[in-house]
N, C-alpha and C positions, 0 to 999 in steps of 0.2 A: 692569593691576591687580596689586598685589604678591601678594595671596592671604592670607598670614599672616606672622607674624614668626618662624617656626620657623627656627633656625639663626642668627638675628641675635644678636650679642653686645652687651651693654649698653655704651654709650659709642660705638657706631658711628653715624656720621651716616647717617640713614635718612629717606627720603621714602616714606611708606606710603599707598597709595590703595586704597580699598575701596568697592564699591557699597553704598549704604545704603538705596536705594529707587528709586522712579521709576514711571512708568506710561505706557501708550500714550495719547497726546493726541489723535491723529487716526487712526482705524482704518485700517490698512494704509498709513499715510503717515508719521506722525511719532511718535517715541518720546522719552521723557525718562528719563535716568538720573541719580540723585542720587549724588554721589561724595564720600566723606569723605576728607580729606587730613590726615595726621598727619606732622609734621616733628620728628625727634629730633636733638638735638645736645648735646654736653657743655657748651657755653656758651649761656646763655639768649639773649643778644643775637644770637648767630649763628643759633640756631634761629628767632628772630623774623625775621631778615633773609632766610633761605632761604624761610620760609613766605610772606613778601611777594613774593619772586621767583616762587615757584610760583603764587601767586594771580594775579600779573600775567600770567604765561605762559598760564594757563588762560583768563583773561578776555579777553586781547588777541590771543593767537596761535592758540588752538585753533579758534575759529570760522572756517569756510571750509576746514578741512583734511579730507582723505579718509583714513580708516584702517579697515582690516578690512572694506571694502565699505560703510562708512557715511560720509556727509557730515555734518560737524558744522555745524549751522545757527547755533547761538548757545550761549552759556554765561552763566548767571545765578548771582550769588552768593546763597547761602542764609544763610551766616554767614561773616564775615571771620575771619582767623586770631586765635585767642584762646589764652591760656596755660592749658595743662592738664598740670601735671607728672604723669609716669607714676606711677601708684599703686604698682606693683611695684618698679620700679628707681629711682624718684625722679629719673629723668632729666628734662631740660628738653624739653618737647614743646608745640608749637603745633598746634592743630587748627582746621580750617575745613571748609566744605561748599559744593559747587557743584551746580547742575543743568545737565546737558548735553542739549541738544535736537538730535536727529539724524534722518536719513532714510536709507534704503538708497540707495547710489549707483548 
């Protein structure tokens, strides 16, 4: 998770991840974390392309991986990449959200 955008300069290509929610699905067995994905780029088409690559990676490559003592069981799309120009900087930004289902490894 990126945490925040402090120190980021407008115009820098950035993929920002932040937990937006989630809940325990099965007590002591399985959790769900909802993750927001924001992709910034100077060019709108490139922001869209990168957002698509991130989406593909999360949905197709993340399931089955072990990270930080957690096994990712599955990833579900909550919302696909959509254009949200940044209100402050007016940069091109595509945002999406996924649900990550995991258990302790």
